VMD Tcl script that draws the C-alpha trace (Angstrom):
set ca {
  {19.52 -69.74 -28.24}
  {22.09 -68.38 -30.70}
  {20.83 -67.10 -34.08}
  {23.64 -64.79 -35.21}
  {27.39 -65.15 -35.67}
  {26.97 -68.93 -35.61}
  {30.34 -69.56 -37.25}
  {32.26 -67.56 -34.65}
  {30.19 -68.70 -31.67}
  {30.12 -72.42 -32.48}
  {33.21 -73.12 -34.59}
  {35.85 -70.50 -33.70}
  {35.32 -69.09 -30.18}
  {35.49 -72.52 -28.45}
  {39.20 -72.58 -29.37}
  {39.65 -69.68 -26.92}
  {38.02 -71.81 -24.21}
  {40.56 -74.59 -24.73}
  {38.66 -76.66 -27.31}
  {40.98 -78.82 -29.43}
  {38.86 -81.70 -30.75}
  {35.53 -80.99 -32.43}
  {33.02 -83.82 -32.85}
  {30.26 -83.13 -35.37}
  {27.17 -85.06 -36.37}
  {25.46 -83.24 -39.25}
  {22.79 -84.34 -41.67}
  {24.64 -82.65 -44.51}
  {28.13 -81.17 -44.84}
  {30.26 -79.36 -47.38}
  {33.92 -80.07 -48.17}
  {34.45 -76.41 -49.13}
  {33.08 -75.30 -45.77}
  {35.18 -77.89 -43.91}
  {38.27 -76.63 -45.76}
  {37.54 -73.03 -44.70}
  {37.05 -74.14 -41.11}
  {40.25 -76.21 -41.04}
  {42.27 -73.27 -42.37}
  {40.80 -70.80 -39.88}
  {41.05 -73.09 -36.85}
  {44.56 -74.30 -37.48}
  {44.94 -75.98 -34.08}
  {41.77 -78.04 -33.97}
  {41.01 -81.61 -35.00}
  {37.64 -82.18 -36.69}
  {35.74 -85.47 -36.48}
  {32.69 -85.44 -38.76}
  {29.83 -87.87 -39.29}
  {27.51 -87.07 -42.20}
  {24.16 -88.60 -41.31}
  {22.38 -88.18 -44.66}
  {25.14 -88.59 -47.26}
  {22.79 -89.01 -50.25}
  {24.62 -88.50 -53.55}
  {27.96 -87.73 -51.90}
  {28.61 -84.95 -54.40}
  {31.43 -83.61 -52.21}
  {33.16 -86.98 -51.82}
  {36.26 -86.03 -53.86}
  {36.56 -82.80 -51.88}
  {36.42 -84.72 -48.61}
  {39.07 -87.14 -49.89}
  {41.33 -84.15 -50.65}
  {40.76 -82.80 -47.13}
  {41.54 -86.19 -45.66}
  {44.85 -86.21 -47.59}
  {45.77 -82.61 -46.85}
  {44.74 -82.60 -43.17}
  {45.39 -86.24 -42.34}
  {46.33 -85.47 -38.72}
  {43.39 -83.07 -38.18}
  {40.41 -84.38 -40.14}
  {38.40 -87.58 -39.85}
  {35.13 -88.04 -41.68}
  {32.55 -90.77 -41.91}
  {29.36 -91.43 -43.81}
  {26.54 -93.00 -41.87}
  {25.42 -95.86 -44.09}
  {22.89 -97.47 -41.81}
  {19.21 -96.86 -41.57}
  {17.48 -94.65 -40.67}
  {19.48 -91.63 -41.80}
  {20.35 -89.06 -39.13}
  {19.44 -85.41 -39.60}
  {20.95 -84.17 -36.30}
  {23.25 -81.18 -36.08}
  {25.42 -81.45 -32.98}
  {28.84 -79.93 -32.28}
  {30.95 -80.88 -29.27}
  {34.34 -79.40 -28.32}
  {36.77 -81.37 -26.17}
  {40.32 -81.05 -24.90}
  {41.96 -84.45 -24.28}
  {38.52 -86.05 -23.89}
  {37.48 -83.37 -21.36}
  {34.24 -81.70 -22.49}
  {34.59 -77.95 -23.08}
  {31.33 -76.83 -24.74}
  {28.67 -78.29 -27.01}
  {25.88 -77.10 -29.26}
  {22.88 -78.53 -31.08}
  {20.43 -76.91 -33.44}
  {19.38 -76.55 -37.06}
  {22.68 -75.57 -38.75}
  {24.25 -78.18 -41.01}
  {28.06 -78.13 -41.29}
  {27.95 -75.99 -44.44}
  {28.05 -72.41 -45.71}
  {24.22 -72.07 -45.76}
  {24.04 -73.54 -42.26}
  {26.40 -71.00 -40.74}
  {26.38 -67.92 -43.01}
  {23.46 -67.61 -45.39}
  {20.86 -64.97 -44.67}
  {18.34 -66.86 -46.82}
  {17.57 -69.20 -43.94}
  {17.41 -68.75 -40.18}
  {19.37 -71.31 -38.21}
  {19.70 -71.59 -34.47}
  {22.09 -73.32 -32.11}
  {21.63 -74.05 -28.42}
  {24.40 -74.69 -25.92}
  {24.13 -78.19 -24.46}
  {27.08 -80.54 -24.12}
  {25.69 -83.74 -22.63}
  {24.26 -85.28 -25.82}
  {27.34 -84.83 -28.03}
  {29.60 -87.74 -26.97}
  {26.67 -90.13 -26.77}
  {25.47 -89.27 -30.30}
  {28.91 -89.44 -31.90}
  {29.95 -92.71 -30.22}
  {26.58 -94.34 -30.93}
  {26.71 -93.46 -34.63}
  {30.34 -94.54 -35.06}
  {29.38 -97.95 -33.69}
  {26.86 -98.34 -36.54}
  {29.13 -97.55 -39.48}
  {30.04 -100.36 -41.81}
  {33.70 -101.43 -42.12}
  {33.91 -100.62 -45.83}
  {32.90 -97.01 -45.16}
  {35.26 -96.12 -42.32}
  {36.86 -92.77 -42.89}
  {37.39 -91.05 -46.21}
  {39.57 -93.71 -47.76}
  {38.77 -93.98 -51.47}
}
mol new
graphics top color blue
foreach p $ca { graphics top sphere $p radius 0.5 }
foreach p [lrange $ca 0 end-1] q [lrange $ca 1 end] { graphics top cylinder $p $q radius 0.2 }
display resetview
């Protein structure tokens, strides 16, 4: 179980292992955090499903990311029921699994950096492609991607 340096261990170091495509299912996510991650991992492609989109207060930020990083960022809101509170991260290279993680850290600053809460991540790749593909199959056509 990983409880420290989550950002480096889960979101940066897998690039050194050959990770290119990151698939994320997270209950909550932050556009500011995604922007930081995209800038610092300039070779990766991020595919994000937000499982509990709620108010969508970051929607305009995600639209900006989609415009700025069109070739590297894809995001989706899960609109079906029930909402999904999972936090899973899977790294791939040309569809070949590299490494995966699941745990309590949302794709956000508090999830990966804040000392006000303890988050943990566990290495475990097998569930990632199944979760992501299953949830994508349940999105509604009018909510595909970050198109406004």
